[in-house]
C-alpha positions in Angstrom: -13.2 201.1 -163.6 -15.5 202.0 -160.7 -14.9 200.1 -157.4 -17.2 199.9 -154.4 -16.3 201.5 -151.1 -16.6 198.5 -148.7 -16.4 200.6 -145.5 -19.4 202.9 -146.7 -21.5 199.9 -147.7 -20.8 198.2 -144.2 -21.7 201.5 -142.5 -25.1 201.6 -144.5 -25.9 197.9 -143.6 -25.1 198.7 -139.9 -27.9 201.4 -140.0 -30.2 199.1 -141.7 -29.6 196.6 -138.8 -30.2 199.2 -136.2 -33.5 200.4 -137.9 -34.7 196.9 -139.1 -37.7 196.7 -136.8 -39.0 199.9 -138.1 -38.3 198.9 -141.7 -40.1 195.5 -141.1 -43.1 197.1 -139.5 -43.5 199.6 -142.4 -43.4 196.6 -144.9 -46.1 194.9 -142.8 -48.2 198.2 -142.7 -48.0 198.6 -146.4 -49.1 195.0 -147.0 -45.9 193.9 -148.5 -45.4 191.4 -145.7 -42.6 191.0 -143.2 -39.3 189.6 -144.4 -38.7 185.9 -143.5 -35.3 186.7 -141.9 -34.2 189.9 -140.3 -31.3 191.9 -141.9 -28.8 191.0 -139.1 -25.1 190.8 -138.6 -24.8 187.5 -140.4 -26.5 188.8 -143.6 -24.4 191.9 -143.4 -21.2 190.0 -143.2 -22.3 187.6 -146.0 -23.3 190.6 -148.3 -20.0 192.3 -147.5 -18.2 188.9 -148.6 -20.3 189.2 -151.9 -19.2 192.7 -152.4 -15.5 192.0 -151.7 -15.7 189.2 -154.3 -17.4 191.5 -156.8 -14.7 194.1 -156.1 -12.0 191.4 -157.0 -13.9 190.7 -160.3 -14.0 194.4 -161.2 -10.3 194.8 -160.4 -9.5 192.0 -162.8 -12.1 193.4 -165.4 -13.9 190.0 -165.4 -17.0 190.1 -167.7 -19.3 188.5 -165.1 -22.1 187.5 -167.6 -19.9 185.8 -170.2 -20.5 182.1 -170.7 -17.3 181.0 -169.1 -18.0 182.9 -165.8 -20.8 181.0 -164.4 -18.7 179.9 -161.4 -18.3 183.6 -160.5 -22.1 184.1 -160.4 -22.5 181.0 -158.3 -19.8 182.2 -155.9 -21.7 185.4 -155.4 -24.8 183.4 -154.4 -22.6 181.2 -152.1 -21.2 184.3 -150.5 -24.5 185.7 -149.7 -25.5 182.5 -148.0 -22.3 181.2 -146.4 -19.8 184.0 -146.5 -16.4 182.7 -146.1 -17.5 179.8 -143.7 -16.1 176.8 -145.5 -17.2 174.4 -142.9 -20.8 175.6 -143.5 -20.2 175.3 -147.2 -19.2 171.7 -146.8 -22.2 171.0 -144.7 -24.5 172.4 -147.4 -22.7 170.9 -150.4 -25.8 169.2 -151.8 -27.7 172.4 -151.7 -24.9 174.2 -153.4 -24.8 171.5 -156.2 -28.7 171.6 -156.5 -28.4 175.5 -157.0 -25.7 175.0 -159.6 -27.9 172.6 -161.5 -30.8 175.1 -161.5 -28.6 178.0 -162.3 -27.3 176.2 -165.5 -30.7 175.7 -166.8 -31.8 179.3 -166.4 -28.9 181.5 -166.8 -28.7 181.3 -170.7 -31.7 183.9 -171.5 -30.2 186.4 -168.8 -26.8 186.1 -170.5 -28.4 186.6 -173.9 -30.4 189.6 -172.8 -27.4 191.3 -171.2 -25.2 190.6 -174.3 -27.8 191.8 -176.8 -28.7 195.1 -174.9 -25.1 196.0 -174.2 -24.2 195.4 -177.8 -27.2 197.7 -178.8 -26.1 200.4 -176.4 -29.3 200.2 -174.3 -29.2 202.3 -171.1 -26.9 200.6 -168.6 -29.3 201.2 -165.6 -32.2 199.8 -167.6 -30.2 196.6 -168.3 -29.1 196.3 -164.6 -32.7 196.6 -163.4 -34.0 194.1 -166.0 -31.3 191.6 -165.0 -32.2 192.0 -161.3 -35.9 191.4 -162.3 -35.0 188.3 -164.4 -33.0 186.8 -161.3 -35.8 187.6 -158.8 -38.9 186.7 -161.0 -40.1 183.2 -161.3 -38.6 180.7 -161.9 -35.8 182.5 -160.1 -32.2 182.0 -161.0 -31.0 180.5 -157.7 -32.8 178.3 -155.2 -32.4 180.9 -152.4 -30.9 184.4 -152.0 -32.1 185.8 -155.3 -32.7 189.4 -153.9 -29.4 189.7 -152.4 -27.4 188.0 -155.2 -29.4 190.0 -157.9 -28.6 193.3 -156.3 -24.9 192.6 -156.4 -24.9 191.2 -159.9 -27.0 194.1 -161.2 -24.6 196.5 -159.4 -21.7 194.7 -161.3 -23.5 195.6 -164.6 -23.6 199.2 -163.5 -20.1 199.6 -162.1 -18.5 197.7 -165.0 -20.1 200.4 -167.3 -19.2 203.3 -165.0 -22.6 203.7 -163.2 -23.1 203.7 -159.5 -24.2 200.5 -157.5 -27.3 199.9 -155.4 -26.7 199.5 -151.7 -29.6 198.8 -149.2 -30.1 201.6 -146.8 -32.5 202.8 -144.2 -33.9 205.3 -146.7 -34.5 203.0 -149.6 -35.2 199.7 -147.9 -39.1 199.8 -148.1 -39.2 201.2 -151.6 -36.8 198.4 -152.6 -38.5 195.4 -151.0 -42.1 196.5 -152.1 -41.8 196.1 -156.0 -39.3 193.3 -155.8 -41.6 191.2 -153.6 -44.3 191.8 -156.0 -42.1 190.6 -159.0 -41.1 187.4 -157.0 -44.8 186.4 -156.8 -45.5 186.3 -160.5 -45.2 182.9 -162.3 -46.1 181.3 -165.5 -49.4 179.7 -164.1 -51.0 183.2 -163.9 -50.5 184.6 -167.4 -53.4 187.1 -167.2 -52.0 188.6 -164.1 -48.5 188.7 -165.6 -49.7 190.4 -168.8 -51.7 193.0 -167.0 -49.8 193.7 -163.7 -46.2 192.6 -164.0 -45.3 195.5 -166.4 -46.2 198.1 -163.9 -44.1 196.5 -161.2 -41.2 196.3 -163.7 -41.5 199.9 -164.5 -41.6 200.8 -160.9 -38.5 198.9 -160.1 -36.6 200.4 -163.1 -37.5 203.8 -161.8 -36.5 202.8 -158.4 -33.1 201.5 -159.5 -32.3 204.5 -161.6 -33.2 206.7 -158.5 -31.4 204.8 -155.9 -28.1 203.7 -157.3 -25.6 206.0 -155.6 -22.1 207.3 -156.4 -21.6 207.7 -152.5 -20.7 204.0 -152.4 -17.8 204.4 -154.9 -14.3 204.7 -153.7 
């Protein structure tokens, strides 16, 4: 089974940190909007914590989207927020409990989609992209951190099925955030816009996912 190269992932993240102002400026120029928080050393470390946990799951051949594995999905979300800082986790215990409650109400359709399409031998990259879209799109699977958690979870789908993961880089950052940000905006109160515009963003993201998952991050 494929395993992530954590050192190469860290190297890519360091380049994103060093070029963040340029990335954020381009997002603003394109009308996507600036990110609420910069990609900095804390986010890098927390993301690496999530990747390390995902690597552990791959090593153990854990089937992450099975019904009895919800605690693993939640742990990925906790990692992207708090890393291994258990003092911080204790401080935000109520937020973590609220996230777990929301997650429990919303994970079912995502699990069902994954199970059905993997059983029917759908293209793995398409399934990974669609699961990411389901996590990021309204009502969103987690209270916070859906982009970061979604990219790791969707990369697990890829790697568990011998496909490469997605890792944020200087080269793909703008193309990643643009359609993902649009998908995030859609909600059930705007059905006309969802029917007419959301499909094109979903297709754009599927194309992006297939073109930017990279074997360079496999050890």
